[in-house]
C-alpha positions as CSV (number, residue, x, y, z in Angstrom):
1,M,-2.4,21.7,50.5
2,S,-5.7,21.6,48.5
3,K,-4.4,24.5,46.4
4,W,-1.6,22.1,45.5
5,M,-3.9,19.2,44.8
6,T,-6.0,21.7,42.7
7,F,-2.9,22.8,40.8
8,L,-2.0,19.3,40.1
9,C,-5.3,17.9,39.0
10,C,-5.5,21.1,36.5
11,A,-2.2,20.3,35.3
12,M,-3.1,16.7,34.5
13,L,-6.4,17.7,32.8
14,A,-4.5,20.0,30.7
15,A,-1.6,17.4,29.6
16,A,-3.9,14.5,29.0
17,P,-5.6,16.1,25.4
18,S,-2.2,16.2,24.2
19,T,-0.9,12.7,25.1
20,L,-4.1,11.6,23.6
21,A,-3.7,13.3,20.7
22,Q,0.0,11.9,20.4
23,A,-1.7,8.2,20.8
24,Q,-3.9,9.2,18.0
25,G,-1.4,10.5,15.5
26,N,0.5,7.3,16.0
27,K,-2.4,5.2,14.9
28,V,-3.0,7.7,12.0
29,D,0.7,7.2,10.9
30,A,0.3,3.4,10.8
31,K,-2.7,3.6,8.9
32,E,-0.7,5.9,6.3
33,Q,2.1,3.5,6.3
34,A,0.0,0.5,5.5
35,A,-1.4,2.2,2.7
36,L,1.5,3.5,1.4
37,A,3.1,-0.1,1.7
38,K,0.1,-1.5,-0.3
39,K,0.4,1.1,-3.1
40,K,4.3,0.4,-3.5
41,K,3.1,-3.5,-3.6
42,D,0.3,-2.9,-6.3
43,A,2.6,-1.0,-8.3
44,A,5.4,-3.6,-8.3
45,E,2.9,-6.2,-9.2
46,Q,1.5,-4.1,-12.1
47,K,5.0,-3.5,-13.2
48,D,5.7,-7.3,-12.9
49,F,2.8,-8.2,-14.8
50,M,3.5,-5.5,-17.7
51,A,6.8,-7.1,-18.1
52,R,5.2,-10.1,-18.6
53,V,2.9,-9.2,-21.1
54,T,5.6,-7.7,-23.2
55,Q,7.8,-10.5,-23.0
56,C,4.8,-12.9,-24.2
57,D,3.9,-10.3,-26.8
58,Q,7.4,-10.2,-28.3
59,K,7.4,-14.0,-28.4
60,A,3.9,-14.1,-30.2
61,K,5.2,-11.8,-32.7
62,D,8.3,-13.7,-33.6
63,R,6.1,-16.5,-34.1
64,R,4.0,-14.4,-36.3
65,L,0.9,-15.2,-34.7
66,K,-2.6,-13.6,-35.4
67,G,-6.2,-13.8,-34.2
68,N,-7.1,-16.9,-32.0
69,D,-3.8,-18.3,-32.2
70,H,-2.2,-15.3,-30.8
71,K,-4.8,-15.1,-28.4
72,N,-4.6,-18.7,-27.0
73,F,-0.5,-18.4,-27.1
74,M,-1.0,-15.2,-24.6
75,R,-3.3,-17.0,-22.2
76,D,-0.8,-19.8,-22.3
77,C,2.2,-17.6,-21.9
78,M,0.7,-15.7,-19.0
79,K,-0.3,-18.7,-16.9
80,G,3.3,-20.2,-17.2
């Protein structure tokens, strides 16, 4: 009986590190997924911002604004 108990205890100890590694692996995957989602969000925001800049700049060119007039127009255009 004690041989079986010894075998059972050894088997449980041998299996514990792999179970622990799997649990830690899931945490790493969640962190990686969160970082990837943040990168995608940042890239989308940057793309939207650049599209807005391009639109406002085109409007300023159509109005033939230069210097401080262009600068003030771009500031107002980007706000709203």
